[in-house]
C-alpha positions, 0 to 999 in steps of 0.5 A: 857642768855649768855653762855661761848663763846666756840665752840657750839658743846662742850655743850653736853659733857661739861655737861656730865663731870660735875661729882662727885669728892669725897675725896682724900686719899693722897695729894701726888697722888691728880692728879691721884686720881682726874683723876680716880674719874672724869673718873669713874663718866664720864663713869657712866653718859655716860652709863646711857645716852646710856642705858636710851636714849629711856626713856629720849626721852619719858620723858625729865624730867628724865634728872633732876634725873641724874643731881640731882644725879651726878652733884648737890652734887659735885659743890660748888655753894656757892663758885661759886656764890661768885666768880661770883658776886665778890665785889657785893657778899660782898655788898649783904645782906644774903637774896640777897646772898641766893636768887642769889645762888638759882637762879644761881644754877637753871640756871646752872642745867637747862643748864646742863640738856639741854646739856645732852639731846643733847649728841651724843656719843662724846668721852673723853680723860683725860690729866695729872691733875695740882695741884694748891696749897692750896688744889686745883687741875685742872682736864684736859680733852678734847672732841674728835670730828669727823671732828674737833679739840678736845675741852679742858675742865678743872675742877677746884676743891677745897677740902671742908671739906672732899670732893672735889667740882668743883668751876669753869669750863674752856671750850675751854679757857673760864672760866664759872665763869669769863664769868658770872661775866662779864655779871652779873656785867654789869647788876648789875651796871645798874639795881642793884642786885635785878633786876638781881635776878628777871630776873634770876628767870623769865628766870628759870621759862620760862625754866621749 
């Protein structure tokens, strides 16, 4: 499976920051509120990873519990699936949409879990957030590496009912959604959406 073409060392921290983004109380201070929430969640996840390092080494499956608690509830997988498939989402049946979303979510969860297991105490800096308009905001961070330049990671969020959720992540200038869109579109044009869904399902089973 192709992954975003960013520097390979970013994956562990990229997954760590896929954290919880809860409702903002004021549109006027959206940026500051988002930044504070992402920072608090990041600190919580890093604390758990450090505290349970021995447990995770003995029982790698513990990572999935961390992912379930801190990542899944805070991503808008339906919106991500729509953006990844683009025009093919509109042409898909409800059954195809549901099956694709389920497999795409599993793919991302397993990718994040693998990255979390490789975390090695990198530090995170938070940069000023950018409002996008229409209830959207970009939370900007960068991963500080020893002996290398910082890696920028931007989180795109949109308010969904009373909660903010991540719908895209840009790592070192590469959008996760756009990267997968390019890969999947080529495969759908060649083999069809059902074939893509089947391949994702097989890939996910192999990674269990």
